[in-house]
Structure formats: C-alpha cells, structure tokens
C-alpha positions as CSV (number, residue, x, y, z in Angstrom):
1,X,91.6,69.4,67.4
2,X,92.2,68.8,70.9
3,X,94.4,72.2,71.0
4,X,91.6,74.2,69.8
5,X,89.2,72.6,72.5
6,X,91.8,73.6,75.0
7,X,92.0,76.8,73.6
8,X,88.4,77.4,73.8
9,X,88.1,76.0,77.4
10,X,90.7,78.5,78.4
11,X,88.8,81.3,76.8
12,X,85.8,80.4,78.4
13,X,87.3,79.9,81.8
14,X,88.8,83.5,81.2
15,X,85.5,85.1,80.1
16,X,83.7,83.4,83.1
17,X,86.6,84.7,85.6
18,X,86.2,88.1,84.2
19,X,82.5,88.2,84.5
20,X,82.7,87.0,88.0
21,X,85.4,89.7,88.9
22,X,82.9,92.3,87.4
23,X,79.8,90.9,89.3
24,X,81.8,90.8,92.6
25,X,83.0,94.5,91.8
26,X,79.4,95.7,91.3
27,X,78.1,93.7,94.3
28,X,77.8,95.6,97.6
29,X,80.8,94.0,98.9
30,X,83.0,94.9,96.2
31,X,81.5,98.6,96.3
32,X,82.5,98.6,99.9
33,X,86.1,97.5,99.0
34,X,86.5,99.9,96.2
35,X,85.2,102.8,98.2
36,X,87.8,101.7,101.2
37,X,90.6,101.7,98.6
38,X,89.8,105.1,97.1
39,X,89.3,106.7,100.8
40,X,92.7,104.9,101.6
41,X,94.4,106.3,98.5
42,X,93.0,109.7,99.3
43,X,94.4,109.6,102.8
44,X,97.7,108.2,101.9
45,X,98.2,111.0,99.5
46,X,96.9,113.7,101.7
47,X,99.6,112.6,104.3
48,X,102.4,112.1,101.8
49,X,101.7,116.0,100.9
50,X,102.3,117.1,104.4
51,X,105.0,114.5,105.7
52,X,108.5,115.3,106.5
53,X,110.3,114.4,103.1
54,X,113.4,113.6,105.1
55,X,111.5,110.9,107.3
56,X,112.3,107.9,104.5
57,X,110.3,105.7,106.7
58,X,107.2,107.4,106.8
59,X,107.5,108.3,102.9
60,X,108.0,104.8,102.1
61,X,105.1,103.5,104.2
62,X,102.7,105.9,102.5
63,X,104.3,104.6,98.9
64,X,103.6,101.1,99.9
65,X,100.2,101.9,101.1
66,X,99.3,103.5,97.7
67,X,101.0,100.9,96.0
68,X,98.9,98.2,97.4
69,X,95.7,99.9,96.7
70,X,96.5,100.7,93.3
71,X,97.9,97.1,92.6
72,X,94.5,95.6,93.8
73,X,92.6,97.9,91.6
74,X,94.7,97.1,88.7
75,X,94.2,93.4,89.3
76,X,90.5,93.8,89.5
77,X,90.6,96.0,86.2
78,X,93.0,93.5,84.6
79,X,90.8,90.4,85.1
80,X,87.5,92.3,83.8
81,X,89.6,93.5,80.8
82,X,91.0,89.8,80.2
83,X,87.6,88.5,80.3
84,X,86.2,90.8,78.0
85,X,89.0,90.1,75.6
86,X,88.4,86.3,75.7
87,X,84.7,87.0,75.2
88,X,85.7,89.1,72.1
89,X,87.8,86.4,70.9
90,X,85.0,83.6,71.3
91,X,82.5,85.8,69.6
92,X,84.7,86.2,66.7
93,X,85.3,82.3,66.3
C-alpha cells in the first residue's frame, strides 16, 4: 500500500511540474524565451548555410548553438508531455 501511495505522489508531482512548465511556456516570459530560441536557431542555421565549411571552429560553434537551443525546447516539451502522461495514468486509476 505504501508503494502505491509513493507512486501516486510521484505521479502527482510529475503532473504538477508538467503543468508548471506549460504555464511558464505560455506566459509572457516563456513566450519571450521561445521567441529568442527560435530567432537564435534561425540565425544559426542562416550562418551555417553561408560559413566556410572548412572552418571547423565556426561550424562547431554554430552547431553547438543549434544544439543548445533545440535541447532547451526539447526539455520543456518533455516536461509537459511527461506531466500529461502522469495525468492520464492518474485518471485511469
């Protein structure tokens, strides 16, 4: 019985965290950050298209910028999806 309560508490925390991330994402601050991420991604891709492909330092720096931006977006998305999955599990119980 204790394990079920612990699992339920974990699911509730995951659901709450996912909702917090979603609320942040849709807030003015979240919208600003998402816009900055998108803008940075676009700028990095544009620079990558025209940079000297033999300049590994520049290519690597641009790839790193793209990776950081995409990773941040993915972390936010993962948190929301995990929270929704927790809500679904809780609703099925």
